[in-house]
Phi, psi and omega in degrees: 000125182285125180295150181288133179290127182245158181281144174300150184298320181297327178290320178296315179298317180299311181297319179298310180297318181295311181295319179296315182293316179293326177295313178298318179297315179299317178296319179297315179295322177296318176299319177298321177298317180294320178297316179298321178297315179297319178296322179295321177296314179297320178297318178298318178297319179294315180296320178297317178297318178295320177299315178296321180297318178295317179296319180296315180298319179294318178296318179299319178296316180296314181294322177298319177296318176300316182297320179297314180296320180292322177296324177296319177298314182295322178298318179296322180292319187275328185266335180255142177277082183278136172287163178306322180291321178296321177297317180296318179296321179298315179294319181294319179292328179296320178291322182293318184283334182246104183290346179282346182271125175280316178199163178218142183211153175245128182249148178269190183295335180269002180083010178275144179285117177278321179200158181207167176211152003285154186288344180289343179278151178247122184290136175287152179250012180292117184290342181274356177297139184305322183295326182269358182279125178302324180298313179297318182296313180299324178295319180282323185288341180289345177272138178259031181219164178290132180235145175244137181269174171284160175300135181206165177275127181283127178242026185282328186240151180289134177075006181238123182225051181281159171277127183222165168239122186270139176242118181250128183233110178283145175203165179249135180221117180056042176077007181241150180279130179229162179223122176269118182251114180243123176259115179267142177298144183297331180291343176300318177271334186296325184294339178280347182246358180290334179291349176069229181217210179277127182086175181285330183272341183291153179204171182234140178222173187235132178231164176260186182287353176261014180063028177255145182292130172263313178212143178221138180300337175256045187300319181296318178293323178295318180295321179279004180058028174272349178216142178235146179245120176274108183270119180284167175281106184267001178070202182247006181291138181300321180229135182208140175225134186202166171260150175288174186297336179263003181057036179254337187228138172263128179241123175237139182218154178209135180281135177282130180297135178080004180225174173257019182267154177225126176274129183239126176254136184236123179235132180272118184296322183301322179293314181293316181294324182298318180281321183285317183285337178298320178292321179295320179296319178299314179297317180296321180295315178298317179295320179297315180295318180294315180290328177297318177297317179296318179297322179300315180293314182294322179295320179295315180295320179295319179298315179295323181293322180282318186290326185299309178292331178294321177297318178296318179297319179298318179294318179296318180293325178293318177294322181294321180291335179054052182288148179298142180297133179089349179291322175234122179273122181252349181295125179084358180264157180271177183296325179296323177295321178297319177295322178296319178298325181286330186248013184295324179294318178299319179295321177299318177296320178298319178299318179297318178295321179296319177297320179295320179296319178299316179296317178295322178293321178298316178297322179296314180296323178294321177295320176300317178299316180295322178296318180299317179292322182291337182292331186284315190301310180300329183297302182283334176296320180297314180295319182292314179297325176297319178293319179297317178299319179296320180293319179297317178296331178272004180063028175265070187290332181295309179293325178296319178296318178299319180291322178296318178298312179297322179295322178297313178298321181297318181291326178297319179289324181298316180294316176052027178056031178079005182287145178283323183243148174226157175297150180299329179295328176291323176296321176295322177297320179299314182288333175296316176300320179295319180295323176299318178297315183290327176299318177294317182298318183263015172057049176057037180290344182213162172241163181220155178225135179238133178232114182222104176302149185300316181294319181294326182296340181274349181291143178284147174213173174271159185273162175062047175251340183264322186301315179298323180293315179297321179299316177298319181297321181290312186291314187264347184241319189253338189296328187256016178283148178281341179229157183307135179265176181228131177238125179240140176234117185231131176245137178213152182266134176235180179295329183270347181149207179258129177251125177246121182248125175252110184245144171223156179256036184276210188290336184069197180210159180289165179297321181295316179294322179297315179295325178296316178296319180296322177294321179297325178292327182279334183278130177290151179226146178293319177231118182291139177280171179282132176118225190299311183295325178301309180297316181300315182290322179295320177298320180287328177295317182282315192248348179112164185292343180282352179249168180146219192229139173229152184232136171227138183202150172228136181299131181067010179244336181119180184226145176232121176250125182249130175249138179239130177225156181282158174270096183245145169277153183297325181286344180267000180293128178284151174292149185299318182296315180294324180298318183292329181295333183245009180287000000 
């Protein structure tokens, strides 16, 4: 038989080092790429927030300037006895001096225009115009604050249809209610949004506190319903920056001081990432190629450095063994094969020792299991026999006879003819006998209820898992109650297995004591104690670490101990020895 051609050791070392190093390098560079991406996203969020802050500050400054100028107009109207001509001149000069104003008008209590500017415009007489509508006027006049409208086409003057934003300012003059109506040119606000946002696709828009659009850079498209804006829920925070639910868009918003408006900046991440990450990818690729070349050289030198002394060692060991010629063919084999030939006997001995250790460990684990089971029986036998002796001495032969009968049935189930597993229904029968004994002992101080579905009762379990828990519940929970207590034992099947809950309505335990018991269950012990830890450790020895015991309790409310075991068929039960070998 022709031996298989093997690779030289230095080549294997070289390939291993090269592939391992390049893999680590690739993972590192990928991690660097992800970190850079996250930093770029955070930077984009910061820049968008700063952009919104600048736009908000500029709008706030402009509106504050408008408010000052409008207040000056109202003061002159209210404090000075202006003639109609003087009022008209005041309005006309305000339009002339402020190029952002499209028109200005004063309305009376009925919503009729008392005066307007510029005078070159001719007022429409259409009664259905919003400005002349009493309904609209009453709606606006009921507010005692300055209001700004949404962008709209002005229909106030004949032959004039500009896009404007209306500012309405209520005031009182000579005991009468008046309204100053100022229509600002749309470009007054437009210039604050022309700078857009971050990137070519980003933009900034304006909404009110009802999440309705006040101004949008694509206002014409929005009006024609050729474009829609999905406005997210920005909450009530004055300043907020967030990603949308798909992590595609950065949204930054800030509330304008003194208004119900909120400036919202929108930046598309894909655009920003595409330009930013392309440079990072280029840099990473160049770095990867350079480091790959360096790793290639270092891996080759390292392989030669390691393989040379190993080859010499292999030759020396082969000579030392003085193996018969032809017993081991070395022609065409690599250095690792030569080392294997030299140490094959040693490996065989190691294998034999490992098998011996496994067998010894299996025997040890089986002994541990037997010790754990043996710890329980003397404990409850001592208590039961003591109670029987006390009853005999008290001449209570009837209860003593009942306890002896129950004890006999209990011991028959305990022995189980040496079997490792018993049906769950037999375990329930065992604890029922125990409860009958304890009821007599404690003079009917408690009652009990058992619930075991027929199907669940046929599943195999290990013996003596319920009695220690019930004993603890009686001694620490029910024995000292002033009125009869209740103990329930319920088994039910779940997706993970069978859950058995032992509940009592006794004294319960404090939070500190509960945490102490839970810590004791998690901590390994050289010798398991009698009770909860005993049951917990035996369940894990037989069924694995995912099964065992859990405790829940509230002081003066009672305690619930839950046991979990797998749903196994009898034919699927592993033999104990085989189970221990792979535990």
